[in-house]
C-alpha positions in Angstrom: 2.2 15.7 -18.0 5.0 13.1 -17.7 3.6 11.1 -20.6 6.5 9.7 -22.7 9.0 11.5 -20.5 11.2 8.4 -20.0 11.5 7.7 -23.7 12.2 11.3 -24.5 14.8 11.6 -21.8 16.5 8.5 -23.1 16.6 9.7 -26.7 17.7 13.2 -25.9 20.4 12.7 -23.2 21.1 9.0 -23.4 23.9 9.4 -25.9 25.5 12.1 -23.8 25.2 10.0 -20.7 26.9 7.1 -22.6 29.7 9.4 -23.7 30.2 10.7 -20.2 30.0 7.2 -18.8 32.6 6.0 -21.2 35.0 8.9 -20.4 34.5 8.4 -16.7 35.1 4.7 -17.2 38.3 5.2 -19.0 39.6 7.4 -16.1 38.4 4.8 -13.6 40.1 2.0 -15.6 43.3 3.9 -16.0 43.7 4.1 -12.2 43.7 0.4 -12.0 46.4 0.0 -14.6 46.5 -3.5 -16.0 43.7 -4.8 -13.7 40.9 -3.4 -15.9 41.0 -2.7 -19.6 39.8 0.6 -21.0 37.0 -1.2 -22.8 35.6 -2.9 -19.8 35.8 0.2 -17.7 34.0 2.2 -20.4 31.3 -0.5 -20.4 30.9 -0.1 -16.7 30.5 3.6 -17.1 27.9 3.1 -19.9 25.9 0.7 -17.7 25.9 3.2 -14.9 24.6 5.9 -17.2 21.8 3.6 -18.4 21.0 2.7 -14.8 20.5 6.4 -14.1 18.0 6.7 -16.9 16.3 3.5 -15.7 16.0 5.0 -12.2 14.4 8.1 -13.6 11.9 6.1 -15.6 11.0 3.9 -12.5 10.6 7.1 -10.4 8.2 8.6 -12.9 6.2 5.3 -13.0 6.0 5.3 -9.2 4.9 8.9 -9.1 2.2 8.1 -11.7 0.9 5.2 -9.7 0.9 7.2 -6.4 -1.1 10.0 -8.1 -3.6 7.5 -9.5 -4.2 5.8 -6.2 -4.4 9.1 -4.4 -7.0 10.4 -6.8 -9.1 7.2 -6.2 -8.8 7.8 -2.5 -10.1 11.4 -2.8 -12.9 10.3 -5.1 -14.2 7.5 -2.9 -14.1 9.8 0.2 -16.1 12.3 -1.8 -18.7 9.8 -3.1 -19.2 8.3 0.4 -19.6 11.7 2.0 -16.5 11.3 4.1 -18.1 8.5 6.1 -14.8 7.1 7.3 -13.9 10.5 8.9 -10.5 10.6 7.2 -8.9 12.8 4.5 -7.0 11.5 1.5 -3.8 13.0 3.0 -4.4 11.0 6.2 -5.0 7.8 4.2 -1.8 8.3 2.3 0.3 8.9 5.5 -1.2 5.9 7.1 -0.3 3.7 4.1 3.3 5.0 4.2 3.6 4.4 7.9 2.4 0.8 7.6 4.6 0.3 4.6 7.7 1.5 6.5 6.9 -1.1 9.2 5.9 -4.1 7.0 7.8 -3.6 3.7 4.5 -3.9 1.8 4.2 -1.4 -1.1 2.4 1.8 0.1 0.4 2.1 -3.1 -0.9 -1.5 -2.6 -1.8 -0.7 1.1 -3.6 2.5 0.0 -5.5 0.6 -2.7 -6.7 -1.7 0.1 -7.7 1.3 2.1 -9.7 2.6 -0.9 -11.7 -0.7 -0.7 -12.3 -0.2 3.0 -13.5 3.3 2.4 -16.4 2.0 0.3 -17.9 0.4 3.5 -19.5 3.4 5.3 -19.6 1.7 8.7 -15.8 1.4 8.7 -14.8 4.7 10.2 -12.6 6.4 12.7 -14.8 7.7 15.5 -12.8 10.8 16.0 -9.7 12.1 17.7 -8.7 10.1 20.7 -11.5 7.6 20.0 -11.8 4.2 18.2 -9.7 4.3 15.1 -11.6 1.5 13.3 -10.6 2.5 9.8 -6.9 2.8 10.7 -6.9 -0.6 12.5 -8.8 -2.2 9.7 -6.2 -1.0 7.2 -3.3 -2.5 9.2 -5.3 -5.7 9.9 -6.0 -6.3 6.2 -2.2 -6.1 5.5 -1.6 -8.6 8.3 -4.3 -11.0 7.0 -2.7 -10.9 3.6 0.8 -11.4 5.0 -0.4 -14.5 6.8 -2.0 -16.0 3.7 -5.6 -15.0 4.1 -5.8 -14.0 0.4 -4.2 -11.1 -1.3 -4.5 -7.6 0.1 -7.5 -6.6 -2.0 -9.4 -9.8 -1.0 -8.4 -9.4 2.7 -9.6 -5.7 2.6 -12.9 -6.7 1.1 -13.5 -9.5 3.6 -12.6 -7.4 6.6 -14.6 -4.5 5.2 -17.7 -6.7 4.9 -17.3 -8.1 8.4 -17.0 -4.6 10.0 -19.7 -3.1 7.9 -22.2 -5.9 8.8 -20.7 -7.8 11.8 -23.3 -10.5 12.1 -23.1 -11.6 8.5 -19.5 -10.7 8.0 -18.0 -12.9 10.7 -19.3 -16.0 8.9 -17.3 -15.0 5.8 -14.2 -14.4 7.9 -14.8 -17.8 9.6 -14.8 -19.5 6.2 -11.5 -17.7 5.4 -9.9 -19.1 8.5 -10.4 -16.4 11.2 -12.2 -18.1 14.0 -14.6 -16.7 16.6 -15.9 -18.4 19.7 -19.6 -19.0 20.3 -19.4 -16.4 23.1 -17.9 -13.8 20.8 -20.6 -14.5 18.1 -23.3 -14.1 20.8 -21.7 -10.8 22.0 -21.5 -9.5 18.4 -25.2 -10.3 17.7 -26.2 -8.7 21.0 -24.3 -5.4 20.3 -25.6 -5.2 16.8 -29.2 -5.8 18.0 -28.7 -3.0 20.5 -27.4 -0.7 17.8 -23.9 -0.7 19.2 -22.0 -1.6 16.0 -18.8 -0.1 17.3 -18.5 -2.6 20.1 -19.1 -5.4 17.7 -16.4 -4.1 15.4 -14.0 -3.9 18.4 -14.5 -7.6 19.1 -13.9 -8.5 15.4 -10.7 -6.4 15.1 -9.4 -7.5 18.5 -9.8 -11.2 17.4 -8.2 -10.6 14.0 -5.3 -8.7 15.6 -4.8 -11.5 18.2 -4.5 -14.0 15.4 -2.4 -12.2 12.8 -1.4 -8.9 14.2 
């Protein structure tokens, strides 16, 4: 367990880091002669040491958050019987890939993915086939970036729309994602025929065309 690690680290090695920083600072200051005083150089060294401790604390906090979000992903996949046809590892990699392209925090993206996972009709059809879940995860990030609510809200709205296309497009419409009468008619026709996948394709294609 990493509980209390940052505090313990600071109390146990903080003083030594300060001493080392001060010594290094003095040497650094000496090389600049009159430009820097020993006191100011020592302060710089101490600040650098504190920054190192702060970095470790932040890293631990980040690791904890990633572990928490990952555990939730695994749990929702288990409770839904793997309906989305993805693994927790794949969801994590997808979130990281989208984060690298958009600059949005990967844990936030994966949290949005976790919401999408609760909608059992939002799934990847299989290798080389329609990746509805993957596209929905990216589309939710894009919706959020364009002001269609926060990432959690965008994920819920899109999840509802893809899970029940006929009812869901009305909610998306109120949020600002528009569909033509022809598209609405097509969606209703596909759902009535039991072809939810084709209805989902229309929804995602329209969302991607507006905010992708």
